[in-house]
MIDO-438058 format. One record per residue: residue number from 1; residue in one letter; x, y, z of N, C-alpha, C in turn. Coordinates in steps of 0.05 Angstrom, whole numbers, always signed. Layout:
<sites>
(NUM, 'A', (X, Y, Z), (X, Y, Z), (X, Y, Z))
...
</sites>
This chain:
<sites>
(1, 'M', (-56, -245, +398), (-71, -248, +373), (-53, -242, +349))
(2, 'I', (-56, -258, +328), (-40, -254, +304), (-60, -248, +281))
(3, 'W', (-53, -227, +266), (-69, -219, +243), (-53, -220, +218))
(4, 'L', (-64, -230, +196), (-52, -229, +170), (-70, -212, +152))
(5, 'F', (-61, -189, +145), (-75, -171, +126), (-60, -172, +100))
(6, 'H', (-73, -179, +78), (-60, -180, +53), (-79, -172, +30))
(7, 'G', (-68, -161, +9), (-84, -152, -13), (-77, -124, -23))
(8, 'E', (-86, -117, -47), (-78, -92, -60), (-94, -68, -51))
(9, 'D', (-115, -72, -35), (-131, -49, -25), (-116, -36, -2))
(10, 'E', (-97, -19, -8), (-80, -6, +12), (-96, +12, +31))
(11, 'L', (-116, +25, +20), (-132, +44, +36), (-146, +30, +59))
(12, 'T', (-162, +10, +53), (-177, -4, +74), (-158, -19, +93))
(13, 'R', (-137, -30, +82), (-118, -44, +99), (-105, -25, +119))
(14, 'S', (-97, -2, +110), (-85, +18, +127), (-104, +28, +148))
(15, 'E', (-130, +32, +140), (-150, +41, +159), (-155, +20, +181))
(16, 'E', (-154, -5, +174), (-158, -26, +194), (-135, -26, +214))
(17, 'L', (-111, -22, +204), (-88, -21, +222), (-90, +3, +241))
(18, 'L', (-98, +26, +230), (-102, +50, +246), (-123, +46, +267))
(19, 'R', (-144, +31, +260), (-166, +26, +279), (-156, +10, +302))
(20, 'H', (-140, -10, +297), (-129, -27, +318), (-109, -11, +335))
(21, 'R', (-93, +6, +323), (-75, +23, +338), (-91, +42, +356))
(22, 'A', (-112, +53, +346), (-129, +72, +361), (-141, +59, +385))
(23, 'S', (-146, +33, +384), (-158, +18, +406), (-140, +17, +431))
(24, 'L', (-115, +25, +427), (-96, +25, +450), (-102, +49, +468))
(25, 'G', (-117, +69, +458), (-124, +91, +475), (-112, +117, +465))
(26, 'D', (-103, +134, +484), (-91, +160, +478), (-70, +157, +456))
(27, 'P', (-69, +175, +436), (-50, +173, +415), (-21, +171, +424))
(28, 'T', (-14, +186, +445), (+13, +185, +455), (+19, +157, +466))
(29, 'V', (+1, +146, +482), (+4, +119, +493), (+5, +99, +470))
(30, 'A', (-13, +102, +450), (-13, +84, +427), (+13, +84, +413))
(31, 'G', (+25, +108, +409), (+51, +110, +396), (+73, +95, +411))
(32, 'L', (+72, +98, +438), (+92, +84, +454), (+89, +54, +454))
(33, 'N', (+66, +45, +447), (+60, +16, +447), (+57, +4, +419))
(34, 'T', (+68, +18, +399), (+67, +8, +371), (+95, +6, +360))
(35, 'T', (+101, -16, +348), (+127, -20, +334), (+121, -29, +306))
(36, 'V', (+134, -15, +286), (+131, -22, +258), (+158, -32, +248))
(37, 'L', (+158, -56, +236), (+183, -69, +227), (+181, -73, +196))
(38, 'D', (+203, -67, +183), (+205, -71, +154), (+211, -101, +148))
(39, 'G', (+191, -115, +137), (+194, -144, +132), (+216, -151, +113))
(40, 'R', (+224, -132, +95), (+244, -139, +75), (+271, -142, +87))
(41, 'S', (+275, -130, +111), (+301, -133, +125), (+297, -142, +153))
(42, 'L', (+277, -159, +157), (+270, -167, +184), (+291, -185, +197))
(43, 'C', (+298, -178, +222), (+315, -195, +238), (+298, -208, +260))
(44, 'H', (+303, -234, +265), (+287, -248, +284), (+289, -235, +312))
(45, 'S', (+313, -226, +319), (+316, -214, +345), (+299, -189, +349))
(46, 'D', (+297, -173, +327), (+280, -149, +328), (+251, -157, +333))
(47, 'L', (+242, -178, +319), (+214, -186, +322), (+209, -197, +351))
(48, 'V', (+227, -213, +361), (+224, -224, +388), (+224, -201, +408))
(49, 'G', (+242, -182, +405), (+244, -160, +424), (+219, -144, +424))
(50, 'A', (+208, -138, +400), (+183, -122, +398), (+159, -137, +410))
(51, 'C', (+158, -163, +405), (+135, -178, +415), (+136, -184, +445))
(52, 'A', (+160, -186, +455), (+163, -193, +483), (+161, -169, +502))
(53, 'A', (+164, -145, +491), (+162, -121, +508), (+135, -118, +521))
(54, 'M', (+135, -109, +546), (+109, -106, +560), (+96, -79, +552))
(55, 'P', (+70, -79, +551), (+56, -54, +545), (+62, -32, +566))
(56, 'F', (+61, -7, +557), (+66, +15, +575), (+40, +31, +579))
(57, 'M', (+29, +30, +603), (+4, +43, +609), (-19, +35, +591))
(58, 'A', (-19, +10, +583), (-40, -1, +565), (-42, -31, +570))
(59, 'L', (-64, -43, +560), (-67, -72, +564), (-53, -88, +541))
(60, 'K', (-49, -74, +518), (-37, -88, +495), (-16, -70, +482))
(61, 'R', (+1, -83, +467), (+18, -69, +448), (+14, -81, +420))
(62, 'V', (+20, -65, +400), (+16, -73, +372), (+43, -74, +358))
(63, 'V', (+48, -96, +344), (+72, -99, +328), (+63, -104, +299))
(64, 'I', (+73, -87, +281), (+65, -89, +252), (+90, -96, +236))
(65, 'V', (+89, -118, +221), (+110, -126, +203), (+100, -122, +175))
(66, 'E', (+114, -105, +159), (+105, -98, +133), (+121, -112, +111))
(67, 'G', (+107, -127, +95), (+120, -138, +70), (+139, -161, +74))
(68, 'F', (+136, -177, +95), (+154, -200, +99), (+147, -223, +81))
(69, 'W', (+122, -232, +82), (+114, -256, +69), (+111, -253, +39))
(70, 'S', (+108, -228, +29), (+106, -223, +0), (+132, -231, -14))
(71, 'R', (+154, -231, +1), (+180, -238, -11), (+180, -267, -22))
(72, 'F', (+161, -283, -12), (+162, -312, -19), (+139, -319, -38))
(73, 'E', (+129, -298, -52), (+109, -303, -73), (+122, -309, -99))
(74, 'S', (+112, -328, -114), (+121, -334, -141), (+106, -316, -160))
(75, 'A', (+118, -314, -185), (+105, -298, -205), (+80, -311, -215))
(76, 'E', (+61, -294, -226), (+37, -304, -238), (+42, -312, -267))
(77, 'G', (+31, -334, -275), (+32, -342, -303), (+59, -349, -313))
(78, 'G', (+62, -353, -340), (+87, -357, -353), (+103, -380, -340))
(79, 'K', (+130, -377, -341), (+147, -398, -331), (+144, -403, -302))
(80, 'G', (+136, -382, -287), (+134, -384, -258), (+107, -395, -248))
(81, 'K', (+89, -400, -267), (+62, -408, -259), (+62, -434, -245))
(82, 'G', (+50, -435, -220), (+48, -459, -205), (+73, -469, -192))
(83, 'R', (+95, -453, -195), (+120, -462, -184), (+125, -449, -157))
(84, 'A', (+133, -464, -138), (+137, -454, -111), (+161, -435, -112))
(85, 'P', (+160, -412, -98), (+183, -393, -98), (+207, -406, -85))
(86, 'K', (+230, -397, -94), (+255, -406, -83), (+260, -392, -56))
(87, 'V', (+267, -408, -35), (+272, -397, -9), (+300, -405, +0))
(88, 'S', (+316, -385, +6), (+344, -390, +14), (+345, -405, +41))
(89, 'E', (+368, -417, +46), (+371, -431, +72), (+368, -412, +95))
(90, 'A', (+379, -388, +92), (+377, -368, +113), (+348, -361, +119))
(91, 'D', (+332, -357, +97), (+304, -351, +101), (+288, -374, +113))
(92, 'Q', (+296, -398, +106), (+283, -422, +118), (+287, -422, +148))
(93, 'K', (+311, -416, +156), (+317, -415, +185), (+302, -392, +198))
(94, 'L', (+300, -370, +184), (+286, -347, +195), (+256, -353, +199))
(95, 'M', (+244, -366, +178), (+216, -373, +180), (+211, -394, +202))
(96, 'A', (+229, -412, +206), (+226, -432, +227), (+227, -418, +254))
(97, 'A', (+245, -398, +257), (+246, -384, +283), (+221, -367, +287))
(98, 'I', (+211, -355, +265), (+187, -339, +268), (+163, -357, +275))
(99, 'K', (+162, -380, +263), (+140, -399, +270), (+139, -405, +300))
(100, 'E', (+162, -409, +312), (+164, -414, +341), (+156, -389, +356))
(101, 'T', (+164, -365, +347), (+156, -341, +360), (+125, -337, +359))
(102, 'L', (+113, -344, +337), (+84, -341, +335), (+70, -361, +354))
(103, 'R', (+81, -384, +357), (+69, -404, +375), (+69, -394, +404))
(104, 'T', (+90, -379, +412), (+93, -370, +440), (+87, -340, +443))
(105, 'L', (+73, -328, +425), (+67, -300, +426), (+52, -293, +452))
(106, 'P', (+62, -272, +467), (+48, -265, +492), (+20, -254, +486))
(107, 'D', (+2, -259, +505), (-25, -249, +503), (-27, -218, +503))
(108, 'T', (-6, -205, +512), (-6, -176, +513), (+3, -163, +487))
(109, 'T', (+9, -179, +466), (+18, -169, +440), (-1, -177, +418))
(110, 'D', (-10, -157, +402), (-24, -162, +377), (-4, -159, +354))
(111, 'L', (+1, -180, +340), (+20, -180, +318), (+6, -180, +291))
(112, 'F', (+13, -160, +274), (+1, -157, +248), (+22, -161, +226))
(113, 'F', (+16, -179, +207), (+32, -180, +183), (+15, -166, +161))
(114, 'S', (+26, -145, +150), (+13, -129, +130), (+27, -132, +103))
(115, 'E', (+13, -143, +83), (+24, -149, +57), (+9, -133, +35))
(116, 'S', (+24, -121, +17), (+12, -103, -3), (+2, -118, -28))
(117, 'R', (+4, -145, -27), (-7, -161, -49), (-22, -185, -37))
(118, 'A', (-39, -197, -53), (-54, -220, -44), (-35, -244, -43))
(119, 'L', (-35, -259, -21), (-17, -282, -19), (-31, -307, -28))
(120, 'K', (-17, -323, -43), (-29, -348, -53), (-28, -369, -31))
(121, 'P', (-44, -390, -33), (-45, -411, -12), (-18, -425, -9))
(122, 'S', (-1, -424, -29), (+25, -437, -27), (+45, -421, -11))
(123, 'N', (+38, -396, -3), (+57, -380, +12), (+63, -393, +39))
(124, 'P', (+88, -393, +48), (+95, -407, +73), (+82, -395, +98))
(125, 'V', (+71, -371, +96), (+58, -359, +119), (+36, -377, +130))
(126, 'F', (+21, -391, +112), (-2, -406, +120), (+7, -432, +135))
(127, 'A', (+31, -441, +130), (+42, -463, +146), (+54, -454, +172))
(128, 'A', (+63, -428, +173), (+75, -418, +197), (+55, -409, +218))
(129, 'L', (+31, -401, +210), (+12, -391, +229), (+1, -413, +247))
(130, 'P', (-2, -407, +273), (-13, -427, +291), (-41, -436, +282))
(131, 'K', (-47, -461, +289), (-73, -472, +281), (-94, -471, +303))
(132, 'E', (-87, -461, +327), (-106, -460, +349), (-129, -442, +342))
(133, 'P', (-154, -450, +347), (-177, -433, +341), (-176, -407, +357))
(134, 'G', (-183, -385, +343), (-184, -359, +357), (-158, -345, +360))
(135, 'K', (-136, -357, +351), (-110, -344, +355), (-101, -328, +331))
(136, 'V', (-112, -334, +307), (-104, -322, +282), (-129, -312, +267))
(137, 'E', (-127, -288, +256), (-148, -278, +237), (-134, -269, +212))
(138, 'T', (-145, -279, +189), (-134, -272, +163), (-155, -256, +147))
(139, 'R', (-146, -233, +135), (-165, -217, +119), (-151, -210, +93))
(140, 'Q', (-165, -213, +71), (-155, -205, +45), (-170, -180, +36))
(141, 'F', (-154, -160, +28), (-165, -134, +21), (-163, -131, -10))
(142, 'T', (-186, -135, -23), (-187, -136, -53), (-197, -110, -64))
(143, 'L', (-184, -100, -85), (-194, -76, -98), (-221, -82, -112))
(144, 'P', (-239, -62, -112), (-264, -66, -127), (-258, -69, -157))
(145, 'R', (-274, -86, -170), (-271, -88, -199), (-284, -63, -212))
(146, 'P', (-277, -58, -238), (-288, -34, -251), (-318, -31, -248))
(147, 'R', (-333, -53, -251), (-363, -51, -249), (-372, -47, -221))
(148, 'E', (-354, -51, -201), (-362, -48, -173), (-354, -21, -162))
(149, 'L', (-339, -5, -178), (-327, +19, -167), (-349, +40, -159))
(150, 'A', (-369, +43, -175), (-390, +63, -168), (-404, +55, -142))
(151, 'G', (-409, +29, -138), (-421, +20, -113), (-403, +26, -89))
(152, 'W', (-376, +22, -93), (-357, +28, -72), (-359, +58, -65))
(153, 'I', (-360, +75, -86), (-361, +104, -81), (-386, +112, -66))
(154, 'E', (-409, +100, -73), (-434, +106, -59), (-432, +97, -30))
(155, 'A', (-421, +74, -25), (-419, +64, +3), (-399, +81, +19))
(156, 'R', (-378, +89, +6), (-358, +105, +20), (-370, +132, +27))
(157, 'T', (-385, +144, +9), (-398, +169, +14), (-416, +167, +38))
(158, 'K', (-432, +146, +38), (-451, +142, +61), (-436, +139, +87))
(159, 'S', (-413, +126, +87), (-398, +122, +112), (-387, +148, +122))
(160, 'K', (-384, +169, +104), (-375, +195, +112), (-397, +214, +120))
(161, 'G', (-422, +203, +119), (-445, +220, +128), (-457, +235, +105))
(162, 'G', (-451, +228, +81), (-463, +242, +58), (-476, +223, +38))
(163, 'T', (-486, +234, +16), (-499, +218, -5), (-489, +228, -32))
(164, 'I', (-490, +210, -51), (-482, +217, -79), (-500, +202, -98))
(165, 'T', (-507, +215, -120), (-524, +202, -139), (-509, +180, -154))
(166, 'S', (-523, +161, -165), (-510, +139, -180), (-495, +150, -204))
(167, 'Q', (-507, +170, -218), (-493, +182, -241), (-467, +196, -233))
(168, 'A', (-468, +210, -210), (-444, +224, -201), (-423, +204, -192))
(169, 'A', (-431, +182, -180), (-412, +161, -172), (-398, +149, -197))
(170, 'E', (-414, +144, -218), (-403, +133, -243), (-383, +152, -255))
(171, 'E', (-390, +178, -255), (-372, +198, -267), (-347, +202, -251))
(172, 'L', (-349, +201, -225), (-325, +204, -208), (-306, +181, -213))
(173, 'G', (-317, +157, -215), (-301, +133, -220), (-287, +135, -247))
(174, 'R', (-302, +146, -267), (-290, +149, -294), (-267, +169, -294))
(175, 'L', (-270, +191, -279), (-250, +212, -279), (-225, +204, -263))
(176, 'V', (-229, +191, -240), (-206, +185, -222), (-195, +157, -227))
(177, 'G', (-212, +139, -234), (-203, +111, -237), (-204, +96, -211))
(178, 'G', (-188, +75, -209), (-190, +57, -186), (-172, +63, -163))
(179, 'E', (-160, +87, -162), (-142, +94, -140), (-159, +102, -116))
(180, 'L', (-163, +84, -97), (-182, +88, -75), (-175, +111, -57))
(181, 'R', (-149, +115, -52), (-141, +137, -35), (-147, +164, -47))
(182, 'Q', (-143, +166, -73), (-150, +191, -87), (-180, +195, -88))
(183, 'L', (-194, +173, -93), (-224, +175, -92), (-233, +185, -65))
(184, 'D', (-222, +174, -44), (-229, +182, -17), (-225, +212, -13))
(185, 'Q', (-202, +222, -23), (-195, +250, -20), (-215, +267, -36))
(186, 'E', (-222, +259, -60), (-241, +274, -76), (-269, +274, -64))
(187, 'L', (-277, +252, -51), (-303, +252, -37), (-303, +272, -14))
(188, 'D', (-281, +275, +0), (-280, +295, +22), (-285, +323, +10))
(189, 'K', (-272, +328, -13), (-276, +355, -26), (-305, +359, -34))
(190, 'L', (-316, +338, -46), (-344, +341, -56), (-364, +345, -33))
(191, 'L', (-360, +330, -11), (-379, +333, +11), (-376, +360, +24))
(192, 'A', (-352, +370, +25), (-348, +397, +36), (-361, +418, +17))
(193, 'F', (-359, +413, -9), (-370, +431, -29), (-401, +433, -27))
(194, 'V', (-414, +411, -21), (-443, +412, -18), (-451, +415, +11))
(195, 'N', (-431, +418, +29), (-435, +422, +57), (-453, +401, +70))
(196, 'Y', (-451, +377, +60), (-466, +354, +70), (-496, +359, +71))
(197, 'A', (-505, +379, +55), (-533, +387, +57), (-551, +374, +36))
(198, 'R', (-538, +363, +15), (-554, +350, -7), (-536, +329, -20))
(199, 'D', (-549, +315, -39), (-534, +294, -54), (-512, +308, -70))
(200, 'V', (-490, +294, -72), (-469, +302, -92), (-479, +294, -119))
(201, 'G', (-481, +314, -137), (-491, +308, -164), (-469, +308, -185))
(202, 'I', (-475, +301, -209), (-455, +300, -230), (-443, +327, -236))
(203, 'G', (-460, +348, -233), (-449, +375, -237), (-428, +383, -216))
(204, 'D', (-432, +374, -192), (-412, +378, -171), (-386, +365, -178))
(205, 'V', (-388, +340, -188), (-364, +326, -196), (-348, +341, -217))
(206, 'H', (-362, +352, -237), (-349, +367, -258), (-337, +393, -247))
(207, 'S', (-350, +405, -227), (-340, +430, -216), (-316, +427, -199))
(208, 'V', (-314, +405, -184), (-294, +402, -163), (-271, +383, -171))
(209, 'V', (-277, +363, -186), (-258, +341, -191), (-245, +344, -219))
(210, 'S', (-219, +344, -220), (-205, +343, -245), (-199, +314, -253))
(211, 'A', (-198, +309, -278), (-191, +282, -287), (-164, +274, -276))
(212, 'S', (-162, +249, -268), (-136, +239, -258), (-114, +243, -279))
(213, 'Q', (-90, +250, -269), (-68, +255, -287), (-45, +235, -281))
(214, 'P', (-48, +210, -290), (-27, +191, -284), (+0, +199, -296))
(215, 'D', (-1, +215, -318), (+25, +224, -330), (+42, +240, -310))
(216, 'D', (+29, +254, -291), (+45, +268, -271), (+62, +249, -254))
(217, 'I', (+50, +226, -247), (+65, +207, -232), (+87, +194, -249))
(218, 'F', (+80, +187, -274), (+100, +176, -292), (+122, +196, -296))
(219, 'A', (+115, +222, -299), (+136, +242, -303), (+154, +244, -279))
(220, 'L', (+142, +242, -255), (+158, +244, -230), (+177, +220, -228))
(221, 'V', (+166, +196, -233), (+183, +172, -232), (+205, +173, -254))
(222, 'D', (+197, +182, -278), (+217, +184, -300), (+240, +203, -292))
(223, 'A', (+233, +226, -281), (+253, +246, -275), (+272, +236, -253))
(224, 'I', (+260, +222, -233), (+277, +211, -212), (+297, +191, -224))
(225, 'G', (+287, +173, -241), (+304, +152, -252), (+326, +163, -270))
(226, 'M', (+321, +186, -283), (+341, +198, -301), (+357, +219, -287))
(227, 'R', (+354, +222, -261), (+369, +241, -245), (+365, +270, -255))
(228, 'Q', (+340, +276, -263), (+333, +303, -272), (+318, +317, -249))
(229, 'K', (+334, +327, -231), (+322, +338, -207), (+302, +361, -212))
(230, 'P', (+309, +380, -230), (+289, +402, -235), (+262, +392, -245))
(231, 'K', (+263, +372, -264), (+238, +361, -274), (+223, +346, -253))
(232, 'A', (+238, +332, -236), (+225, +317, -215), (+211, +335, -195))
(233, 'M', (+225, +357, -188), (+213, +376, -169), (+189, +390, -181))
(234, 'Q', (+190, +396, -207), (+168, +408, -221), (+143, +390, -221))
(235, 'A', (+148, +364, -227), (+126, +345, -227), (+114, +342, -199))
(236, 'L', (+131, +341, -179), (+121, +339, -151), (+104, +363, -144))
(237, 'H', (+114, +387, -149), (+99, +411, -141), (+74, +414, -158))
(238, 'S', (+74, +404, -183), (+50, +404, -199), (+28, +388, -185))
(239, 'L', (+35, +364, -175), (+16, +347, -161), (+7, +361, -135))
(240, 'L', (+25, +372, -120), (+17, +385, -95), (-1, +410, -100))
(241, 'N', (+6, +426, -120), (-10, +449, -126), (-37, +442, -137))
(242, 'A', (-40, +418, -149), (-66, +409, -159), (-83, +399, -136))
(243, 'G', (-72, +398, -112), (-88, +390, -88), (-84, +362, -80))
(244, 'A', (-64, +348, -92), (-59, +320, -83), (-47, +320, -55))
(245, 'A', (-57, +303, -38), (-47, +301, -11), (-19, +288, -11))
(246, 'P', (-1, +297, +6), (+26, +284, +7), (+26, +254, +10))
(247, 'Q', (+8, +244, +28), (+7, +215, +32), (-3, +201, +7))
(248, 'Y', (-21, +214, -8), (-30, +203, -34), (-6, +201, -53))
(249, 'I', (+10, +222, -55), (+33, +222, -73), (+53, +200, -65))
(250, 'L', (+58, +198, -39), (+75, +176, -30), (+64, +149, -37))
(251, 'S', (+38, +145, -33), (+26, +119, -39), (+27, +114, -69))
(252, 'M', (+24, +135, -86), (+25, +131, -115), (+53, +124, -124))
(253, 'I', (+73, +138, -113), (+101, +131, -120), (+107, +102, -111))
(254, 'E', (+99, +95, -87), (+104, +68, -77), (+90, +48, -95))
(255, 'R', (+65, +53, -102), (+50, +35, -119), (+64, +32, -146))
(256, 'Q', (+73, +55, -158), (+86, +54, -184), (+112, +38, -183))
(257, 'I', (+128, +43, -163), (+153, +28, -160), (+148, -2, -157))
(258, 'R', (+127, -8, -141), (+120, -37, -136), (+111, -50, -162))
(259, 'I', (+95, -35, -178), (+85, -46, -204), (+109, -51, -222))
(260, 'L', (+128, -32, -224), (+151, -36, -241), (+168, -60, -232))
(261, 'L', (+171, -63, -206), (+185, -87, -196), (+171, -113, -204))
(262, 'Q', (+145, -113, -201), (+130, -137, -208), (+131, -143, -238))
(263, 'I', (+130, -122, -254), (+132, -126, -283), (+159, -138, -290))
(264, 'K', (+181, -127, -279), (+207, -137, -285), (+210, -167, -277))
(265, 'E', (+199, -173, -253), (+200, -201, -244), (+184, -220, -262))
(266, 'M', (+160, -211, -270), (+143, -229, -286), (+154, -231, -315))
(267, 'K', (+164, -209, -326), (+176, -210, -352), (+200, -229, -353))
(268, 'A', (+216, -228, -331), (+239, -246, -329), (+231, -275, -328))
(269, 'N', (+206, -280, -319), (+195, -308, -317), (+179, -315, -342))
(270, 'G', (+180, -298, -363), (+166, -304, -388), (+136, -301, -387))
(271, 'V', (+125, -284, -369), (+96, -280, -367), (+88, -261, -390))
(272, 'S', (+66, -267, -402), (+56, -251, -425), (+45, -224, -414))
(273, 'T', (+44, -204, -432), (+34, -178, -424), (+5, -180, -415))
(274, 'A', (-11, -196, -428), (-40, -199, -420), (-42, -210, -392))
(275, 'D', (-25, -230, -386), (-26, -242, -359), (-17, -223, -338))
(276, 'I', (+4, -207, -345), (+14, -186, -326), (-8, -166, -320))
(277, 'Q', (-22, -157, -341), (-43, -137, -338), (-65, -148, -320))
(278, 'Q', (-72, -173, -323), (-93, -185, -307), (-83, -188, -278))
(279, 'A', (-59, -197, -274), (-48, -201, -247), (-46, -176, -232))
(280, 'L', (-39, -153, -245), (-35, -128, -232), (-61, -111, -231))
(281, 'N', (-83, -122, -242), (-109, -108, -241), (-107, -81, -254))
(282, 'I', (-93, -79, -277), (-90, -54, -292), (-112, -55, -314))
(283, 'W', (-129, -36, -314), (-153, -37, -331), (-148, -30, -360))
(284, 'H', (-131, -10, -365), (-128, +0, -392), (-102, -9, -405))
(285, 'S', (-103, -17, -430), (-80, -27, -444), (-58, -5, -447))
(286, 'W', (-67, +20, -451), (-46, +41, -455), (-31, +45, -429))
(287, 'V', (-44, +42, -406), (-30, +44, -380), (-10, +21, -377))
(288, 'M', (-19, -3, -386), (-1, -26, -384), (+24, -21, -402))
(289, 'E', (+20, -11, -426), (+42, -6, -444), (+62, +14, -433))
(290, 'K', (+51, +35, -420), (+68, +56, -408), (+84, +44, -385))
(291, 'N', (+71, +27, -369), (+85, +14, -347), (+108, -3, -356))
(292, 'I', (+103, -19, -377), (+124, -36, -388), (+147, -19, -398))
(293, 'S', (+141, +3, -412), (+162, +21, -421), (+178, +33, -398))
(294, 'Q', (+163, +40, -376), (+176, +51, -352), (+195, +30, -340))
(295, 'A', (+186, +5, -338), (+202, -16, -326), (+228, -20, -340))
(296, 'Q', (+228, -16, -366), (+253, -20, -382), (+274, +2, -376))
(297, 'N', (+265, +24, -364), (+284, +46, -358), (+300, +42, -332))
(298, 'F', (+293, +22, -316), (+304, +20, -290), (+318, -7, -286))
(299, 'A', (+340, -7, -272), (+352, -32, -262), (+336, -40, -237))
(300, 'Q', (+335, -66, -232), (+320, -76, -209), (+332, -65, -183))
(301, 'S', (+358, -63, -182), (+372, -53, -158), (+363, -25, -151))
(302, 'A', (+359, -8, -172), (+351, +19, -168), (+322, +20, -157))
(303, 'L', (+305, +3, -168), (+277, +3, -159), (+276, -7, -130))
(304, 'L', (+292, -26, -123), (+292, -36, -95), (+302, -14, -76))
(305, 'R', (+321, +1, -85), (+332, +23, -68), (+310, +45, -64))
(306, 'F', (+296, +52, -86), (+274, +71, -84), (+253, +61, -64))
(307, 'Y', (+246, +35, -66), (+225, +24, -50), (+233, +25, -20))
(308, 'S', (+258, +19, -14), (+267, +19, +13), (+266, +48, +25))
(309, 'R', (+274, +67, +9), (+274, +95, +18), (+246, +105, +23))
(310, 'L', (+227, +96, +6), (+199, +104, +9), (+188, +94, +35))
(311, 'A', (+195, +69, +43), (+186, +58, +68), (+196, +75, +92))
(312, 'D', (+221, +84, +90), (+231, +101, +111), (+216, +127, +113))
(313, 'V', (+210, +140, +90), (+196, +165, +90), (+167, +162, +101))
(314, 'E', (+155, +140, +92), (+127, +135, +101), (+126, +133, +132))
(315, 'Q', (+145, +119, +143), (+145, +115, +172), (+151, +142, +186))
(316, 'E', (+169, +158, +175), (+176, +184, +187), (+152, +203, +187))
(317, 'T', (+136, +203, +165), (+114, +221, +163), (+90, +212, +180))
(318, 'K', (+85, +185, +180), (+63, +175, +196), (+67, +177, +226))
(319, 'T', (+92, +177, +234), (+98, +179, +263), (+103, +208, +271))
(320, 'G', (+101, +227, +252), (+104, +255, +259), (+133, +264, +262))
(321, 'V', (+152, +248, +254), (+180, +255, +256), (+187, +278, +237))
(322, 'M', (+173, +278, +214), (+179, +298, +193), (+153, +308, +180))
(323, 'D', (+152, +333, +173), (+129, +345, +159), (+127, +331, +131))
(324, 'E', (+102, +326, +123), (+97, +310, +99), (+109, +324, +74))
(325, 'R', (+103, +349, +70), (+112, +363, +46), (+142, +365, +46))
(326, 'L', (+154, +371, +69), (+183, +373, +70), (+196, +346, +65))
(327, 'A', (+183, +325, +75), (+194, +298, +71), (+193, +291, +41))
(328, 'L', (+172, +299, +27), (+170, +293, -1), (+191, +309, -17))
(329, 'D', (+195, +334, -10), (+216, +350, -23), (+244, +337, -20))
(330, 'L', (+250, +329, +5), (+276, +317, +10), (+279, +290, -4))
(331, 'L', (+257, +275, -4), (+257, +248, -17), (+263, +251, -47))
(332, 'V', (+248, +268, -60), (+252, +271, -89), (+279, +283, -95))
(333, 'T', (+288, +303, -79), (+315, +314, -82), (+336, +293, -80))
(334, 'E', (+333, +275, -60), (+353, +254, -56), (+353, +233, -79))
(335, 'L', (+329, +224, -87), (+327, +203, -107), (+335, +213, -135))
(336, 'A', (+331, +239, -140), (+337, +250, -167), (+365, +262, -169))
(337, 'A', (+380, +262, -146), (+406, +275, -146), (+426, +260, -164))
</sites>
């Protein structure tokens, strides 16, 4: 079976991947039967080897390729609007080889392509996927719009076995914004605070939840880019001491670097600020202005290097190779050195 998961809702997309991995059974067995490949540096031989391997003490194995097809997305709006992305000869050969691999994928392998942005219909993935009924499933994970956020919070609370008033949901969304992973973390705190015994009210939100501090993330990214290690470590520990989960911090840094990369790409293609804001689903103009200012501080090569290192750290922490807080300390120390 082949799955294409794409879209900006990283939380739900990650949970779906975890659910499929958990279906393999015992966590140790699931780990032995899961392979994660970085799509930005994907080699065809690595994909073939991972897909062809037989499951160990399980009926299936899972192969996850992260971020391969997003490489072939064109910019939104401006000069790049409606223009097919340029694909090198080497990538054309790679995609042709992958298309053949998909056609002959063993029944014992579930292959997932996970993309952190929504793919347009012109993306070559849709031509590469097999057309046989029942062999491919595509899912797009879209972030809730601002007017939908309170409803998302209420539904998420219910899925956790609790309830929240509409007013409290509105206030939580106002304080935290559209960062779903942080919202999820705050809901866990709130439900523990009321002990699942009553509705979460607006007073509970004011007692437990602090307003989101995006400047902490901007300060962290700024300090890394300017090689100011003491400031970077201070910003990191400020986030940790405020109760931010390590995986949340990693996801925020990854998101910020990805946004800056997309801004640089779209600006280079002549896309207007308004079109960039709409394409990136950034709600507030002042956040957009700060992001543009941030993007001007970095060379694209530096941002790509940061992004690659983040992928390594994410895999190390998710697989238990390294403690999350220690991994963050080492990551920030390395990037800001």
